[in-house]
N, C-alpha and C positions, 0 to 999 in steps of 0.2 A: 559379387557383392551387389545387393539391391540398393535402390535409392535411399531408403530409410537407414540402412546400415552405413552408407557413405556419409550421411548427415550426422549420424551418431558418432562416427569416428572423427569427423571434423569438430564436433562440439567437444569431444574428449581432448582433442589437441588444444582447442581454445581454452578449455578449463585448466589444462596443465600449464599452459603459457601464463595465464592470469595468476595462477597460484604461485608461480615462480616470481612474477613481477610484483604482486601485491604482498610484499613481505610484512607490512604492518598488519597486526592482528585485527585492527578495527575495520579493515576492508575485506576480511575473509568471512565466508558464509558462517563458519562456526561461531563467530563473535558478533554478528549483526542482530539487530532487534527483531527482524522478521523471523529469523531462525528460532530465537527463543520463544516467540509467540506461536510459531508453527508447532513446536514441541509441546508447548503448554496445552494447545487445543487438542492435539492428538492424544494427550494423556488425560483428557477429561477436565482440564482446568476451566474455571469460570471467568467471565470478563464483565467487570462492572461498568457503569456509565463513565467513571473516571478513565478506565482503560479505553473506552471507545472515543472519548474526547482526545486523549493522548494520541490515539491512532490517527484521528482526523488531522490534528495539528502536524504530526510527523508527515502525513501525506501532503499537506499544503507546503511544507518546507522542502519537499522533494521536487517542487515545481519551480524552475527558474533560479535555483540556488545551488552553487557548488557544494557538494557534501563535505568537502575538505574543510569548509569554514566551521563545521560543527564537530569535527573529529576530536578536538581537545576536550570537549565536554562529555564524551561517550564513556560509559562505564562498561568495561569488558565483561563483567559478570552477568549483566542483564541486557546490554545493548542500548540502554536508555541514554538519552541526551540530557544529562543532569542540569546543565545551564538553562535549557529550554523548559525543563520540568519546573524549575524555580520560577521562571517568568510567568508560567501559567498556574502557579499556586497548586501544583500537583493535580491540576485538572478538576478542581472543585467547581461543579457547575454553578452553584449559587454565588460563589465569589466572582466567577468569570462573567456572569450575567450583569454584574454591577460595574464591569470594566468598560471603558470607552475603547472602541477599536483602534483609535489613534494611539492610545496609551500602550496597548499591546504591540502595535506595529513599531512604535519607537523603541520599546525594550528589545524586541527581536532585532531591530536595526542596530541597536547598540552592541549586540553580540556579533554583528556582521553577517547575520543570517537572513536578512530581508531581501525581497525582490520587488520588482515593479507591481507584482500581484498581491503583496502582503496586506495592504490596507483593505482591498476588496475581500480577501480571504478572512481577515479578522472581523470585518463587518458581517460576512456570511455566518461565521462561527457564532458570534454573540447575538446577532439579530435573528437568525433562523435555525441553524443546525443544532445547537445545544437544546433549544426548545423542542425540536422534533425528536431528538434522542430521549429527552425527558418524557415526552408523551408516549413513546414506544415502551420505555422502561416501566411506566406506570400502568399503561393499558394492558400489557402482556406479561407483566411480572418479570421483565428482563428483556433487554434489546435482542439478545441472541434467541430468546424464545420465539420472537416474531421472525427473525432471520431463518431459524430452523424450519419454520412452516414453509418457507419458500424453497429452501435447499432440500427438504425431504421430497418435494414434488419435482425438483429439478437439481439433481446432484452436480450438474456441470457448473452451477452457481450463476449461470447466465441470467436467469430470471431475477435473482437477487440483485445483480449488478444493474440490470435494466430498471428495476424498481427504484433504485437509489440515484440513477443517473439520467433517466428519461425526463425531459422537460414537462410532459403532461402528467407524470406520475405525482400523486398526492404526497408521496414520500421522497420526492426528489430532494437531494441535498444541494444547497446553494453553492455555486462556484466549484462544482465537482462534476466533471464528465466521466466517461467510462474509465480512462486511465487512472484518475485520482481516486475514484471509488474503489477500483481494484487495489490501489496502494493502501487505502484506508483499511480495506478488508484483510489484506495481507498483514497489516499491523495489529490485527486482532486474531491472527492465526489461521485465516482461511488459505487453503493451499491452491492458489491461482497465480497466473502470471500477471504482469502489468503490461498491457498492450499499448505501450507508448510508441512514438514514431520510430525510435531506434529499434525496438524489437520487431515492429511491423515491417521495417525495411530489411533487417538482416534475415528474416524468414522468407523474404520475397524472392521473386523470380531472378533478380540480378545478383542475389547473394547466395543464401543456402539452397534456394530453389524448392522451398517447401510448399509453394503456391504458384499458380499461374499469374498472380497479381504481383506487380512491382512493389506495392505497399499493401500488405495483407490486411483485409478487413478485420476490425477489432475483435469480433466474436469468433472469427476463424482462428485467431491466435490461441484461443482456449483449447480447441481441438488439436491443433498441431503440437502445442506444448505438452498437452496431456499424453499424447502418443510418444513424444520424445522422452518425457520424464519416465514413463513406464519402461521404455527400452534402456534408459540410463540407470534406472533404479534410484532416482533422485526425486525429491519433492518438486512439484511444478513451480512452486515459489522460488526455489533455488535456480 
């Protein structure tokens, strides 16, 4: 058995264990929001600016907050967090641009879903990111039209992620580094991993041994996960 095969077998064991442990449907891949969005994109579905704002909000909520706090509001048929969707008025950009960041933070906090980063994130959303999404939507006739220009040149999606996360980029989204940009893109159906510290560590030399690095560099994660996903016959996002 070669090294890749042994890693694939280890992941299969982990997957089986998690499937047995996570009996609640809301925690299983088949019922989470990213899976529904992944399927939608693969089937040619379109994503509006409302979808992109929702995706960004969900990515913010994945940072520093236990997902269990939001489980009661999840709709199993769509994976959406209905209580959060109500707070953000179904992601109407014109409505949200009239909101104060503190107001949104307080409503998220009332649901028990806020973190120490929430106010900065809401300030970024209202003060910068929605405006950037609107500009892309108007300039290109759709946010995905612009994104597709980048993904057509680089199907690995690394260029798209760099464009949205690199500080010197004119299209940098505020309060979003590589990991949160990836989570945002996963929430609009792009089939990529989220290279957070947990994934980077478990792929590293002291865990699965997919790299000589103890903590795998963020963009190396893309290549490793793509290879493993192909071997496993699963989406990279899963």
